[in-house]
N, C-alpha and C positions, 0 to 999 in steps of 0.2 A: 553572497546574498542568500539569506534563508527564505524558503518559500513555504507558505501554509495553504493545503488544499484539502478539500473533502475527498475522501476515499469510500466508495460505495462497495457493499459486498452483497453477492447474489449466490443463488443455489442452482448451478447449472445452465444459467442463461446469461452469463456476463458478456459473453460475444454479442448476442442479439441486442441487450442493453445498451452497450457502448456504442454500437452501431446506430442504434436509433438516436442517441445523444448526438452522434456526429451529424445525422441528418437534420437535427433540430439546431445545433450551434454552429455546424460548419467546422473546419479545421483539419488538422492532421491526427489520425488515430493509429496508435501503435500498440499491438497486444502480443504477448508471449504466453506460451502454453506451460503448463506444469512440466510436460515432457522436456521441452527445450531447456530448462534448468535441472532436470532430474530432481524435482522438488516434491514427488510422491510416488510411493511404491505401488499404490492402487492403480491397478489396470484402467478402471473405470474413470480416473481422473486425468490422464495423460493429455487429452485434446482439451480439456477445461483451461480457462484463463487463468493464468497465475497473477499476471499484471497486465492492465491496460491503462493507456494513458492519452487522453484527448487534449491537445493543445489547439485553442483556437487563435485567429489573427489577430484579436483584440486583447490576448494576454490571459484568458480564462483557461484554467487546467482543472480537468476532472478525471479522477482516477477511479478504477474499480477492478475486482476480480471475483472469481468463484470460491466461495468458502469451502474449503476441504471438508469431505464426508467427516471428519473426525472431529470437527469443531461445531459449536453450537451455531445455529442459524435461526434468527427469529425475525421476521420482516418487521420494520419499524424501528428496529435497533441494529441495523445492518449497515452501520456507517461507522468510520473512525475520522480522525484528523490527520493528515500526513505533514511532517515537517521534513523537509529536504534542503540540503546544501553541501557546501565543501568545508565550512568553518567547523573543524572536528571539536574544539574546546567549546563553542557556542552551544553546538548541537548535543554533545555529551551533557552539558550543564543543564539543557532544558530537559533532557531525558531524565536525568538523576532528580531534578525538582518536580517533574511530572509524577515520576513512580514514588516519590517520598509520600508515605500514607497509602498508596494504591498497591498495585501488584505487577510484578514483571512477568509477561507471558513469554517473550523471547529476550533474553539479554542482548545488550549490543555485542555483536560479534561480526566477522566476516561472512557475508553471505555469498551464495553461488554466483551472483552476478558481478562480484567483486568490491561492492561497496560495503560499509558496515552499517548493519541494520539491527533494530529493536523493535519490540512492541511492548506496550504498558498500559494499564488502565488506571487512571488517575482516581483520587480517594472521592471523586464525585461521580465515578462509574463511566467516564469518557473514555474511549480506547484512542490511544495515539501510536502513530507509526513515526519512526525516525529513521531516516536514511542519509548516510554520510558518505558522500561521494569523495574519491581522491582529489586532492588540491591540485590544481592545474600548475604545471611547470616542472 
């Protein structure tokens, strides 16, 4: 099964924001820092949130992270859409079609957390994140 979720970007306050959303919607909140995945060489970014995911009892999923200092951050344009699942052929197909006429920011490749991950901006300016987990079995 493939899921489609909003992914919010923040600058230095993802932990505060995601905790706020948990207070609003309830559910389980999991967050990982840049340091946990060795995802940044910048000492100022080590405690920032590389990935946060709030999952509610009624099935809502909201994701968010701090935008690295090296990347543009413009409030109002600080969101993307995330596609996640384990059907590699399906998700690679979506990624390829979304990137056609757009730009690939991060090619699909093995990520530090073990999944295959990529980022692209489609021809309409929408940012997409694709995460392919290993198939169970």
